[in-house]
C-alpha angles and dihedrals in degrees: 000000000000129000103244142186111245094213124072093223142002121230116195094203088058092055099277091257124168139154134213129227108212116186113227092235091075097057096082094035129101094251139117135197129239124195110205128189121199139169101262091216094047107027097174134118125277104355095053099025113109094182149285134244125198122212134179112242092232089059092061107031132153109011112335120193113224141177137200108233139170114251125214094283091051097255124135120249140157121260124195100184099275099331105131124214113246090217136004146174124205122190107248088207122076113258106201100201122170091185124030136202121214116203123194104200125188113203137183115251091215102046103012086230115158110251098178140353129200120190127199133174122243116205127187095220143009088252089056090050092051090051090048092053096040099094091079119054109228092192094103095188093080134101095025116226130193115315117246116270094180127044114222117217113272092243094054115109119190115217114197109201133186138153091238131017115185131152117251090028118109095236094041095047091050093050091048093046092052090047091051093049093050091048088054088055091048091241116154105251138164134187122221128184140159092222128026143143111286089226087066098053091109088059104032122055126209113269092234090064093062097090094052091050096045119102129190093254095051132107125225118208107193126192115207123193107131139024111300118199090196098051096101090051090050093050091055095052115112119233140127096271140355121205123190123201114198117208095183129256124243112244105255094228090066090060106033099093100053102018110029094163093055089043089057091048091052091049090053090047091055090052089054095055095094088063088068088070087073090067119094095231133021131203135173139192096244144004087255091059090045090056091050090052093047091053092048091051092047091049088050089052093236128129125237120248094236129301122340112243116221112216123168113245099243139062123219119199121220093253092051091050092048091050091052092047090052090050089053094053105035119096116259111239117234121260113258090219100054108008088234121122109282090232089060091046090071091066097054092074100016118219120196120207135198121185128193143062113327095238131142100253088060087066096218088172088068090054087054091049090052094050090048090055093043091053088062085066097036118014092194093067118110139171133227117210108200121189145067126275129212097179114083090185093056093045090052091048092052091051089051090051091050099045108024105027103033101020091222112172120238093253091055093065121044110194102200102173118196115350137183122258092256091049090050091053089053092050092050089053089059095047127097098186137019111218122201120183094164117143095203133033136162094201108324106224094194088068089059091045090053094048090049090055098046093251111148111245118224108177143168111246111260121153094247091044091053090047094051097043094041112181091337129087125027120286127187134184101194119070096210095146098195091052092043091051091053092048093048092047089053091052095047091047094054115073091192095054092041093052093046092052095043091048091053090047091052091053091048091049089051090055092051097044092048090059095044100074094106099268092120092058093043090054091047090054092045092053091046092049094047090050091050092047095050093047092061 
């Protein structure tokens, strides 16, 4: 068990007080405690490192009250009511941090290996804390999702579990949406993750606390998308019902050149798939993912626990759906520049868009090849690449493809990086066509986003892509870029063909959005609960 801070945050204007929870098992162990202070926005050594202080466990046991105070030279340090650190390091340079991160680190005396780490945010004022927490709306009554059609027993607690829960990530957004919907229904629900944004620690609990919170009548809803070192432990936990939702795992071979570590994690995740058969109910984000899971279970010589439910990986509230429906039907105002409809304006100087993580299985280089060929037909065309990138090697390769291989000018490719939701809406409004060259998808939410915003979809044929787009959009299976560019130019040049495709896309998007109000998850929980009740 970790040494933890009892409070969810520390506010210096409120005295900087905090207290530690030290499990008794560590008292007789060869361990020591380090209190670290970092700049939350630049947590690197030495530039963002304020200092560290080492304490013996016996000095602090069992529940020491501490404070963060300013010493005589105006620098921040911990104070445990007269308990002196046995060793310390303070950065001789000034670290001008507006927001601070406190780390409670448990280390081995023999090897100095880290045994546990607990992080907590330190804010200077209550106003700073409110700003820090503001990215996630804690008014759970909005947007309104599907009403309950089945009443769970009062003693049922739902535990939503994932390796990672971050906003603006498909898995994280789905976990948070499900949590919000259950809160609306006044169902007891908790979130647990191994990794999450520190600003969300009042909403998301640490994964290691799950077992102590779990009761025999509870339900676990587990989201699987990457290798999980704690999956075996989770499978063995005792509760009324365990549900696993499979997001899909990228085939390792698509990642191994530019991201070998992630490739290895995906390979390990695929080997873990047979463990999902030990859950009481299974669900996936698409029929394509369901087929992948069925094959993995068959290859592992394990039987499925019933049918696999297919539930799209996003929730739309009623107000969000109404807003989109109004956008579909309202007249588009004319452009001030040309007097033509603004929707048609996008096709005069066509802008392509691709949204998602910049990662090698998305084949962004193929998007660049397509825009290079299209510019031979229309030199004004450009592409916006929207999304963050963790792989320096792949980013460097894409820049080489753009500049050295294809000789695409800087203004032809707009690398936008990560953007806010409002910025993304604005970028979609500029785009004429959404291009997907991805060679693996579980569902591909950006395709739905594009269809909702009347952006023509032009996508490489993957099973999940075909499933999401349906009979709308334009799908191709041969990446002959010259031929694709000519076909796309023909489509964008023809108002009749454009409007027919975009109309079909809009109808397909309406079908998807209608079914994404949360009913699928509510039914999944109802079936799981009924099964648990009848098995007693």
